[in-house]
PQR file with spaces between the fields and no chain letter, atoms N, CA, C, O and H, PARSE charges and radii, in Angstrom:
ATOM       1  N    UNK     1       0.836   -1.186    0.000 -0.4000 1.5000
ATOM       2  CA   UNK     1       0.000    0.000    0.000 -0.0000 2.0000
ATOM       3  C    UNK     1       0.883    1.253    0.000  0.5500 1.7000
ATOM       4  O    UNK     1       0.607    2.220   -0.710 -0.5500 1.4000
ATOM       5  N    UNK     2       1.948    1.218    0.807 -0.4000 1.5000
ATOM       6  CA   UNK     2       2.815    2.388    0.874 -0.0000 2.0000
ATOM       7  C    UNK     2       3.532    2.639   -0.451  0.5500 1.7000
ATOM       8  O    UNK     2       3.679    3.787   -0.872 -0.5500 1.4000
ATOM       9  H    UNK     2       2.173    0.433    1.383  0.4000 1.0000
ATOM      10  N    UNK     3       3.976    1.574   -1.104 -0.4000 1.5000
ATOM      11  CA   UNK     3       4.639    1.760   -2.394 -0.0000 2.0000
ATOM      12  C    UNK     3       3.714    2.422   -3.403  0.5500 1.7000
ATOM      13  O    UNK     3       4.145    3.257   -4.199 -0.5500 1.4000
ATOM      14  H    UNK     3       3.857    0.642   -0.762  0.4000 1.0000
ATOM      15  N    UNK     4       2.461    2.052   -3.367 -0.4000 1.5000
ATOM      16  CA   UNK     4       1.495    2.629   -4.305 -0.0000 2.0000
ATOM      17  C    UNK     4       1.174    4.064   -3.915  0.5500 1.7000
ATOM      18  O    UNK     4       1.200    4.955   -4.764 -0.5500 1.4000
ATOM      19  H    UNK     4       2.111    1.373   -2.721  0.4000 1.0000
ATOM      20  N    UNK     5       0.873    4.300   -2.642 -0.4000 1.5000
ATOM      21  CA   UNK     5       0.450    5.632   -2.194 -0.0000 2.0000
ATOM      22  C    UNK     5       1.584    6.639   -2.133  0.5500 1.7000
ATOM      23  O    UNK     5       1.440    7.758   -2.626 -0.5500 1.4000
ATOM      24  H    UNK     5       0.852    3.576   -1.952  0.4000 1.0000
ATOM      25  N    UNK     6       2.702    6.267   -1.540 -0.4000 1.5000
ATOM      26  CA   UNK     6       3.776    7.234   -1.303 -0.0000 2.0000
ATOM      27  C    UNK     6       4.835    7.259   -2.394  0.5500 1.7000
ATOM      28  O    UNK     6       5.472    8.288   -2.622 -0.5500 1.4000
ATOM      29  H    UNK     6       2.819    5.358   -1.140  0.4000 1.0000
ATOM      30  N    UNK     7       5.022    6.136   -3.066 -0.4000 1.5000
ATOM      31  CA   UNK     7       6.097    6.062   -4.051 -0.0000 2.0000
ATOM      32  C    UNK     7       5.598    6.082   -5.482  0.5500 1.7000
ATOM      33  O    UNK     7       6.392    6.100   -6.423 -0.5500 1.4000
ATOM      34  H    UNK     7       4.505    5.300   -2.881  0.4000 1.0000
ATOM      35  N    UNK     8       4.282    6.080   -5.649 -0.4000 1.5000
ATOM      36  CA   UNK     8       3.714    6.194   -6.985 -0.0000 2.0000
ATOM      37  C    UNK     8       3.858    4.961   -7.859  0.5500 1.7000
ATOM      38  O    UNK     8       3.753    5.054   -9.082 -0.5500 1.4000
ATOM      39  H    UNK     8       3.637    6.066   -4.884  0.4000 1.0000
ATOM      40  N    UNK     9       4.093    3.820   -7.256 -0.4000 1.5000
ATOM      41  CA   UNK     9       4.216    2.587   -8.036 -0.0000 2.0000
ATOM      42  C    UNK     9       2.837    2.026   -8.343  0.5500 1.7000
ATOM      43  O    UNK     9       1.872    2.279   -7.622 -0.5500 1.4000
ATOM      44  H    UNK     9       4.179    3.744   -6.262  0.4000 1.0000
ATOM      45  N    UNK    10       2.762    1.270   -9.411 -0.4000 1.5000
ATOM      46  CA   UNK    10       1.492    0.620   -9.745 -0.0000 2.0000
ATOM      47  C    UNK    10       1.371   -0.672   -8.942  0.5500 1.7000
ATOM      48  O    UNK    10       2.372   -1.255   -8.527 -0.5500 1.4000
ATOM      49  H    UNK    10       3.546    1.064   -9.997  0.4000 1.0000
ATOM      50  N    UNK    11       0.148   -1.103   -8.732 -0.4000 1.5000
ATOM      51  CA   UNK    11      -0.082   -2.345   -8.005 -0.0000 2.0000
ATOM      52  C    UNK    11       0.540   -3.526   -8.759  0.5500 1.7000
ATOM      53  O    UNK    11       1.059   -4.457   -8.143 -0.5500 1.4000
ATOM      54  H    UNK    11      -0.665   -0.629   -9.069  0.4000 1.0000
ATOM      55  N    UNK    12       0.484   -3.483  -10.077 -0.4000 1.5000
ATOM      56  CA   UNK    12       1.083   -4.558  -10.874 -0.0000 2.0000
ATOM      57  C    UNK    12       2.588   -4.658  -10.648  0.5500 1.7000
ATOM      58  O    UNK    12       3.129   -5.761  -10.576 -0.5500 1.4000
ATOM      59  H    UNK    12       0.062   -2.727  -10.577  0.4000 1.0000
ATOM      60  N    UNK    13       3.274   -3.510  -10.535 -0.4000 1.5000
ATOM      61  CA   UNK    13       4.722   -3.555  -10.322 -0.0000 2.0000
ATOM      62  C    UNK    13       5.063   -4.068   -8.927  0.5500 1.7000
ATOM      63  O    UNK    13       6.078   -4.741   -8.749 -0.5500 1.4000
ATOM      64  H    UNK    13       2.834   -2.614  -10.594  0.4000 1.0000
ATOM      65  N    UNK    14       4.236   -3.763   -7.948 -0.4000 1.5000
ATOM      66  CA   UNK    14       4.455   -4.262   -6.587 -0.0000 2.0000
ATOM      67  C    UNK    14       4.267   -5.775   -6.554  0.5500 1.7000
ATOM      68  O    UNK    14       5.074   -6.492   -5.962 -0.5500 1.4000
ATOM      69  H    UNK    14       3.411   -3.217   -8.093  0.4000 1.0000
ATOM      70  N    UNK    15       3.217   -6.252   -7.181 -0.4000 1.5000
ATOM      71  CA   UNK    15       2.954   -7.696   -7.219 -0.0000 2.0000
ATOM      72  C    UNK    15       4.054   -8.423   -7.985  0.5500 1.7000
ATOM      73  O    UNK    15       4.502   -9.493   -7.572 -0.5500 1.4000
ATOM      74  H    UNK    15       2.562   -5.669   -7.662  0.4000 1.0000
ATOM      75  N    UNK    16       4.483   -7.847   -9.090 -0.4000 1.5000
ATOM      76  CA   UNK    16       5.547   -8.468   -9.890 -0.0000 2.0000
ATOM      77  C    UNK    16       6.843   -8.559   -9.099  0.5500 1.7000
ATOM      78  O    UNK    16       7.531   -9.578   -9.155 -0.5500 1.4000
ATOM      79  H    UNK    16       4.119   -6.978   -9.425  0.4000 1.0000
ATOM      80  N    UNK    17       7.186   -7.500   -8.357 -0.4000 1.5000
ATOM      81  CA   UNK    17       8.397   -7.524   -7.539 -0.0000 2.0000
ATOM      82  C    UNK    17       8.287   -8.580   -6.447  0.5500 1.7000
ATOM      83  O    UNK    17       9.250   -9.302   -6.187 -0.5500 1.4000
ATOM      84  H    UNK    17       6.627   -6.672   -8.311  0.4000 1.0000
ATOM      85  N    UNK    18       7.142   -8.678   -5.815 -0.4000 1.5000
ATOM      86  CA   UNK    18       6.933   -9.695   -4.781 -0.0000 2.0000
ATOM      87  C    UNK    18       7.129  -11.093   -5.361  0.5500 1.7000
ATOM      88  O    UNK    18       7.838  -11.917   -4.782 -0.5500 1.4000
ATOM      89  H    UNK    18       6.360   -8.092   -6.026  0.4000 1.0000
ATOM      90  N    UNK    19       6.506  -11.355   -6.493 -0.4000 1.5000
ATOM      91  CA   UNK    19       6.594  -12.687   -7.087 -0.0000 2.0000
ATOM      92  C    UNK    19       7.994  -13.001   -7.593  0.5500 1.7000
ATOM      93  O    UNK    19       8.404  -14.162   -7.600 -0.5500 1.4000
ATOM      94  H    UNK    19       5.930  -10.686   -6.963  0.4000 1.0000
ATOM      95  N    UNK    20       8.725  -11.991   -8.013 -0.4000 1.5000
ATOM      96  CA   UNK    20      10.058  -12.196   -8.572 -0.0000 2.0000
ATOM      97  C    UNK    20      11.136  -12.301   -7.503  0.5500 1.7000
ATOM      98  O    UNK    20      12.109  -13.033   -7.683 -0.5500 1.4000
ATOM      99  H    UNK    20       8.393  -11.048   -8.008  0.4000 1.0000
ATOM     100  N    UNK    21      10.981  -11.578   -6.384 -0.4000 1.5000
ATOM     101  CA   UNK    21      12.066  -11.529   -5.403 -0.0000 2.0000
ATOM     102  C    UNK    21      11.683  -12.046   -4.023  0.5500 1.7000
ATOM     103  O    UNK    21      12.377  -12.902   -3.475 -0.5500 1.4000
ATOM     104  H    UNK    21      10.190  -10.983   -6.237  0.4000 1.0000
ATOM     105  N    UNK    22      10.611  -11.553   -3.461 -0.4000 1.5000
ATOM     106  CA   UNK    22      10.270  -11.873   -2.071 -0.0000 2.0000
ATOM     107  C    UNK    22       9.815  -13.317   -1.919  0.5500 1.7000
ATOM     108  O    UNK    22      10.326  -14.048   -1.071 -0.5500 1.4000
ATOM     109  H    UNK    22      10.047  -10.858   -3.906  0.4000 1.0000
ATOM     110  N    UNK    23       8.869  -13.719   -2.729 -0.4000 1.5000
ATOM     111  CA   UNK    23       8.312  -15.071   -2.592 -0.0000 2.0000
ATOM     112  C    UNK    23       9.369  -16.165   -2.763  0.5500 1.7000
ATOM     113  O    UNK    23       9.383  -17.102   -1.964 -0.5500 1.4000
ATOM     114  H    UNK    23       8.454  -13.125   -3.417  0.4000 1.0000
ATOM     115  N    UNK    24      10.251  -16.095   -3.759 -0.4000 1.5000
ATOM     116  CA   UNK    24      11.286  -17.127   -3.863 -0.0000 2.0000
ATOM     117  C    UNK    24      12.232  -17.158   -2.658  0.5500 1.7000
ATOM     118  O    UNK    24      12.688  -18.228   -2.257 -0.5500 1.4000
ATOM     119  H    UNK    24      10.239  -15.334   -4.408  0.4000 1.0000
ATOM     120  N    UNK    25      12.523  -15.998   -2.085 -0.4000 1.5000
ATOM     121  CA   UNK    25      13.405  -15.975   -0.918 -0.0000 2.0000
ATOM     122  C    UNK    25      12.728  -16.596    0.301  0.5500 1.7000
ATOM     123  O    UNK    25      13.384  -17.263    1.100 -0.5500 1.4000
ATOM     124  H    UNK    25      12.152  -15.129   -2.410  0.4000 1.0000
ATOM     125  N    UNK    26      11.431  -16.383    0.448 -0.4000 1.5000
ATOM     126  CA   UNK    26      10.695  -17.032    1.532 -0.0000 2.0000
ATOM     127  C    UNK    26      10.763  -18.535    1.346  0.5500 1.7000
ATOM     128  O    UNK    26      11.039  -19.275    2.290 -0.5500 1.4000
ATOM     129  H    UNK    26      10.898  -15.840   -0.202  0.4000 1.0000
ATOM     130  N    UNK    27      10.513  -18.982    0.130 -0.4000 1.5000
ATOM     131  CA   UNK    27      10.543  -20.414   -0.145 -0.0000 2.0000
ATOM     132  C    UNK    27      11.929  -20.989    0.112  0.5500 1.7000
ATOM     133  O    UNK    27      12.052  -22.112    0.600 -0.5500 1.4000
ATOM     134  H    UNK    27      10.289  -18.381   -0.637  0.4000 1.0000
ATOM     135  N    UNK    28      12.967  -20.234   -0.208 -0.4000 1.5000
ATOM     136  CA   UNK    28      14.328  -20.745   -0.063 -0.0000 2.0000
ATOM     137  C    UNK    28      14.824  -20.701    1.373  0.5500 1.7000
ATOM     138  O    UNK    28      15.377  -21.690    1.855 -0.5500 1.4000
ATOM     139  H    UNK    28      12.867  -19.322   -0.603  0.4000 1.0000
ATOM     140  N    UNK    29      14.645  -19.588    2.069 -0.4000 1.5000
ATOM     141  CA   UNK    29      15.230  -19.418    3.392 -0.0000 2.0000
ATOM     142  C    UNK    29      14.292  -19.776    4.536  0.5500 1.7000
ATOM     143  O    UNK    29      14.675  -20.514    5.444 -0.5500 1.4000
ATOM     144  H    UNK    29      14.196  -18.785    1.677  0.4000 1.0000
ATOM     145  N    UNK    30      13.090  -19.269    4.503 -0.4000 1.5000
ATOM     146  CA   UNK    30      12.174  -19.433    5.634 -0.0000 2.0000
ATOM     147  C    UNK    30      11.651  -20.856    5.714  0.5500 1.7000
ATOM     148  O    UNK    30      11.464  -21.381    6.812 -0.5500 1.4000
ATOM     149  H    UNK    30      12.778  -18.670    3.766  0.4000 1.0000
ATOM     150  N    UNK    31      11.411  -21.488    4.577 -0.4000 1.5000
ATOM     151  CA   UNK    31      10.831  -22.830    4.562 -0.0000 2.0000
ATOM     152  C    UNK    31      11.658  -23.820    5.367  0.5500 1.7000
ATOM     153  O    UNK    31      11.096  -24.616    6.119 -0.5500 1.4000
ATOM     154  H    UNK    31      11.563  -21.061    3.685  0.4000 1.0000
ATOM     155  N    UNK    32      12.967  -23.791    5.228 -0.4000 1.5000
ATOM     156  CA   UNK    32      13.818  -24.746    5.934 -0.0000 2.0000
ATOM     157  C    UNK    32      13.783  -24.517    7.439  0.5500 1.7000
ATOM     158  O    UNK    32      13.733  -25.475    8.210 -0.5500 1.4000
ATOM     159  H    UNK    32      13.424  -23.145    4.617  0.4000 1.0000
ATOM     160  N    UNK    33      13.808  -23.276    7.855 -0.4000 1.5000
ATOM     161  CA   UNK    33      13.739  -22.966    9.283 -0.0000 2.0000
ATOM     162  C    UNK    33      12.382  -23.361    9.847  0.5500 1.7000
ATOM     163  O    UNK    33      12.295  -23.888   10.956 -0.5500 1.4000
ATOM     164  H    UNK    33      13.848  -22.498    7.228  0.4000 1.0000
ATOM     165  N    UNK    34      11.326  -23.107    9.084 -0.4000 1.5000
ATOM     166  CA   UNK    34       9.986  -23.466    9.550 -0.0000 2.0000
ATOM     167  C    UNK    34       9.843  -24.976    9.678  0.5500 1.7000
ATOM     168  O    UNK    34       9.304  -25.465   10.671 -0.5500 1.4000
ATOM     169  H    UNK    34      11.397  -22.680    8.183  0.4000 1.0000
ATOM     170  N    UNK    35      10.321  -25.720    8.683 -0.4000 1.5000
ATOM     171  CA   UNK    35      10.224  -27.178    8.738 -0.0000 2.0000
ATOM     172  C    UNK    35      11.008  -27.729    9.923  0.5500 1.7000
ATOM     173  O    UNK    35      10.555  -28.666   10.582 -0.5500 1.4000
ATOM     174  H    UNK    35      10.759  -25.323    7.877  0.4000 1.0000
ATOM     175  N    UNK    36      12.181  -27.157   10.202 -0.4000 1.5000
ATOM     176  CA   UNK    36      12.954  -27.600   11.362 -0.0000 2.0000
ATOM     177  C    UNK    36      12.171  -27.342   12.646  0.5500 1.7000
ATOM     178  O    UNK    36      12.113  -28.205   13.521 -0.5500 1.4000
ATOM     179  H    UNK    36      12.549  -26.397    9.667  0.4000 1.0000
ATOM     180  N    UNK    37      11.574  -26.170   12.762 -0.4000 1.5000
ATOM     181  CA   UNK    37      10.825  -25.824   13.973 -0.0000 2.0000
ATOM     182  C    UNK    37       9.635  -26.749   14.164  0.5500 1.7000
ATOM     183  O    UNK    37       9.354  -27.170   15.286 -0.5500 1.4000
ATOM     184  H    UNK    37      11.620  -25.468   12.050  0.4000 1.0000
ATOM     185  N    UNK    38       8.938  -27.068   13.092 -0.4000 1.5000
ATOM     186  CA   UNK    38       7.778  -27.958   13.197 -0.0000 2.0000
ATOM     187  C    UNK    38       8.210  -29.332   13.684  0.5500 1.7000
ATOM     188  O    UNK    38       7.520  -29.944   14.498 -0.5500 1.4000
ATOM     189  H    UNK    38       9.167  -26.725   12.180  0.4000 1.0000
ATOM     190  N    UNK    39       9.345  -29.823   13.196 -0.4000 1.5000
ATOM     191  CA   UNK    39       9.814  -31.160   13.571 -0.0000 2.0000
ATOM     192  C    UNK    39      10.478  -31.191   14.939  0.5500 1.7000
ATOM     193  O    UNK    39      10.338  -32.174   15.666 -0.5500 1.4000
ATOM     194  H    UNK    39       9.906  -29.325   12.534  0.4000 1.0000
ATOM     195  N    UNK    40      11.195  -30.136   15.303 -0.4000 1.5000
ATOM     196  CA   UNK    40      12.047  -30.181   16.485 -0.0000 2.0000
ATOM     197  C    UNK    40      11.573  -29.345   17.666  0.5500 1.7000
ATOM     198  O    UNK    40      11.642  -29.799   18.808 -0.5500 1.4000
ATOM     199  H    UNK    40      11.309  -29.337   14.713  0.4000 1.0000
ATOM     200  N    UNK    41      11.101  -28.157   17.415 -0.4000 1.5000
ATOM     201  CA   UNK    41      10.767  -27.255   18.519 -0.0000 2.0000
ATOM     202  C    UNK    41       9.308  -27.348   18.941  0.5500 1.7000
ATOM     203  O    UNK    41       9.015  -27.393   20.135 -0.5500 1.4000
ATOM     204  H    UNK    41      11.044  -27.788   16.488  0.4000 1.0000
ATOM     205  N    UNK    42       8.401  -27.376   17.992 -0.4000 1.5000
ATOM     206  CA   UNK    42       6.984  -27.362   18.341 -0.0000 2.0000
ATOM     207  C    UNK    42       6.517  -28.584   19.123  0.5500 1.7000
ATOM     208  O    UNK    42       5.701  -28.429   20.032 -0.5500 1.4000
ATOM     209  H    UNK    42       8.639  -27.339   17.022  0.4000 1.0000
ATOM     210  N    UNK    43       6.991  -29.794   18.818 -0.4000 1.5000
ATOM     211  CA   UNK    43       6.502  -30.937   19.597 -0.0000 2.0000
ATOM     212  C    UNK    43       6.798  -30.835   21.090  0.5500 1.7000
ATOM     213  O    UNK    43       6.037  -31.365   21.900 -0.5500 1.4000
ATOM     214  H    UNK    43       7.654  -29.921   18.080  0.4000 1.0000
ATOM     215  N    UNK    44       7.880  -30.170   21.468 -0.4000 1.5000
ATOM     216  CA   UNK    44       8.251  -30.044   22.878 -0.0000 2.0000
ATOM     217  C    UNK    44       7.732  -28.769   23.524  0.5500 1.7000
ATOM     218  O    UNK    44       7.876  -28.588   24.733 -0.5500 1.4000
ATOM     219  H    UNK    44       8.497  -29.740   20.809  0.4000 1.0000
ATOM     220  N    UNK    45       7.145  -27.902   22.755 -0.4000 1.5000
ATOM     221  CA   UNK    45       6.666  -26.627   23.277 -0.0000 2.0000
ATOM     222  C    UNK    45       5.340  -26.833   24.009  0.5500 1.7000
ATOM     223  O    UNK    45       4.391  -27.361   23.429 -0.5500 1.4000
ATOM     224  H    UNK    45       7.029  -28.049   21.772  0.4000 1.0000
ATOM     225  N    UNK    46       5.266  -26.422   25.283 -0.4000 1.5000
ATOM     226  CA   UNK    46       4.037  -26.659   26.042 -0.0000 2.0000
ATOM     227  C    UNK    46       2.817  -25.926   25.495  0.5500 1.7000
ATOM     228  O    UNK    46       1.689  -26.354   25.738 -0.5500 1.4000
ATOM     229  H    UNK    46       6.037  -25.994   25.754  0.4000 1.0000
ATOM     230  N    UNK    47       3.014  -24.849   24.774 -0.4000 1.5000
ATOM     231  CA   UNK    47       1.868  -24.115   24.226 -0.0000 2.0000
ATOM     232  C    UNK    47       1.560  -24.499   22.779  0.5500 1.7000
ATOM     233  O    UNK    47       0.636  -23.947   22.182 -0.5500 1.4000
ATOM     234  H    UNK    47       3.931  -24.501   24.577  0.4000 1.0000
ATOM     235  N    UNK    48       2.309  -25.424   22.217 -0.4000 1.5000
ATOM     236  CA   UNK    48       2.120  -25.791   20.812 -0.0000 2.0000
ATOM     237  C    UNK    48       0.726  -26.333   20.550  0.5500 1.7000
ATOM     238  O    UNK    48       0.163  -26.104   19.480 -0.5500 1.4000
ATOM     239  H    UNK    48       3.060  -25.872   22.702  0.4000 1.0000
ATOM     240  N    UNK    49       0.168  -27.045   21.506 -0.4000 1.5000
ATOM     241  CA   UNK    49      -1.160  -27.605   21.250 -0.0000 2.0000
ATOM     242  C    UNK    49      -2.211  -26.507   21.125  0.5500 1.7000
ATOM     243  O    UNK    49      -3.219  -26.688   20.441 -0.5500 1.4000
ATOM     244  H    UNK    49       0.625  -27.231   22.376  0.4000 1.0000
ATOM     245  N    UNK    50      -1.982  -25.365   21.782 -0.4000 1.5000
ATOM     246  CA   UNK    50      -2.917  -24.244   21.663 -0.0000 2.0000
ATOM     247  C    UNK    50      -2.670  -23.454   20.381  0.5500 1.7000
ATOM     248  O    UNK    50      -3.613  -22.977   19.749 -0.5500 1.4000
ATOM     249  H    UNK    50      -1.163  -25.218   22.338  0.4000 1.0000
ATOM     250  N    UNK    51      -1.414  -23.319   20.004 -0.4000 1.5000
ATOM     251  CA   UNK    51      -1.060  -22.550   18.812 -0.0000 2.0000
ATOM     252  C    UNK    51      -1.211  -23.374   17.541  0.5500 1.7000
ATOM     253  O    UNK    51      -1.395  -22.818   16.458 -0.5500 1.4000
ATOM     254  H    UNK    51      -0.648  -23.707   20.517  0.4000 1.0000
ATOM     255  N    UNK    52      -1.136  -24.678   17.665 -0.4000 1.5000
ATOM     256  CA   UNK    52      -1.146  -25.570   16.512 -0.0000 2.0000
ATOM     257  C    UNK    52      -2.191  -25.287   15.462  0.5500 1.7000
ATOM     258  O    UNK    52      -1.854  -25.237   14.279 -0.5500 1.4000
ATOM     259  H    UNK    52      -0.986  -25.129   18.544  0.4000 1.0000
ATOM     260  N    UNK    53      -3.451  -25.097   15.837 -0.4000 1.5000
ATOM     261  CA   UNK    53      -4.467  -24.851   14.803 -0.0000 2.0000
ATOM     262  C    UNK    53      -4.238  -23.563   14.011  0.5500 1.7000
ATOM     263  O    UNK    53      -4.777  -23.407   12.915 -0.5500 1.4000
ATOM     264  H    UNK    53      -3.724  -25.137   16.798  0.4000 1.0000
ATOM     265  N    UNK    54      -3.451  -22.649   14.553 -0.4000 1.5000
ATOM     266  CA   UNK    54      -3.228  -21.361   13.893 -0.0000 2.0000
ATOM     267  C    UNK    54      -1.933  -21.333   13.088  0.5500 1.7000
ATOM     268  O    UNK    54      -1.687  -20.382   12.346 -0.5500 1.4000
ATOM     269  H    UNK    54      -3.013  -22.775   15.443  0.4000 1.0000
ATOM     270  N    UNK    55      -1.112  -22.355   13.225 -0.4000 1.5000
ATOM     271  CA   UNK    55       0.173  -22.394   12.550 -0.0000 2.0000
ATOM     272  C    UNK    55       0.118  -23.331   11.357  0.5500 1.7000
ATOM     273  O    UNK    55      -0.332  -24.470   11.485 -0.5500 1.4000
ATOM     274  H    UNK    55      -1.312  -23.128   13.827  0.4000 1.0000
ATOM     275  N    UNK    56       0.571  -22.867   10.195 -0.4000 1.5000
ATOM     276  CA   UNK    56       0.607  -23.781    9.052 -0.0000 2.0000
ATOM     277  C    UNK    56       1.705  -24.815    9.248  0.5500 1.7000
ATOM     278  O    UNK    56       2.740  -24.505    9.839 -0.5500 1.4000
ATOM     279  H    UNK    56       0.936  -21.942   10.091  0.4000 1.0000
ATOM     280  N    UNK    57       1.508  -26.000    8.779 -0.4000 1.5000
ATOM     281  CA   UNK    57       2.526  -27.051    8.894 -0.0000 2.0000
ATOM     282  C    UNK    57       3.573  -26.934    7.800  0.5500 1.7000
ATOM     283  O    UNK    57       4.684  -27.441    7.956 -0.5500 1.4000
ATOM     284  H    UNK    57       0.668  -26.252    8.299  0.4000 1.0000
ATOM     285  N    UNK    58       3.245  -26.286    6.712 -0.4000 1.5000
ATOM     286  CA   UNK    58       4.202  -26.046    5.637 -0.0000 2.0000
ATOM     287  C    UNK    58       3.972  -24.648    5.097  0.5500 1.7000
ATOM     288  O    UNK    58       2.915  -24.050    5.297 -0.5500 1.4000
ATOM     289  H    UNK    58       2.342  -25.875    6.585  0.4000 1.0000
ATOM     290  N    UNK    59       4.976  -24.143    4.414 -0.4000 1.5000
ATOM     291  CA   UNK    59       4.850  -22.823    3.783 -0.0000 2.0000
ATOM     292  C    UNK    59       4.609  -22.995    2.307  0.5500 1.7000
ATOM     293  O    UNK    59       4.474  -22.008    1.584 -0.5500 1.4000
ATOM     294  H    UNK    59       5.835  -24.628    4.251  0.4000 1.0000
C-alpha cells in the first residue's frame, strides 16, 4: 500500500516484484527454518497444542 500511495508505483509492479524476489526468498530461506521448527521445537513446546491450529505445517 505504501509503495502505491507514497512512491507512486502501480499495483502490478508491486505484485511483480513480490513474485520475482520476495516469494522465492521465503521459499528458499524461511521454509527450511519453519520445517525444522515444526519437527524439532513445536513438539516439545508446552503451548504448541494451543497454537497448533493457527500455525501452518508447511509454507
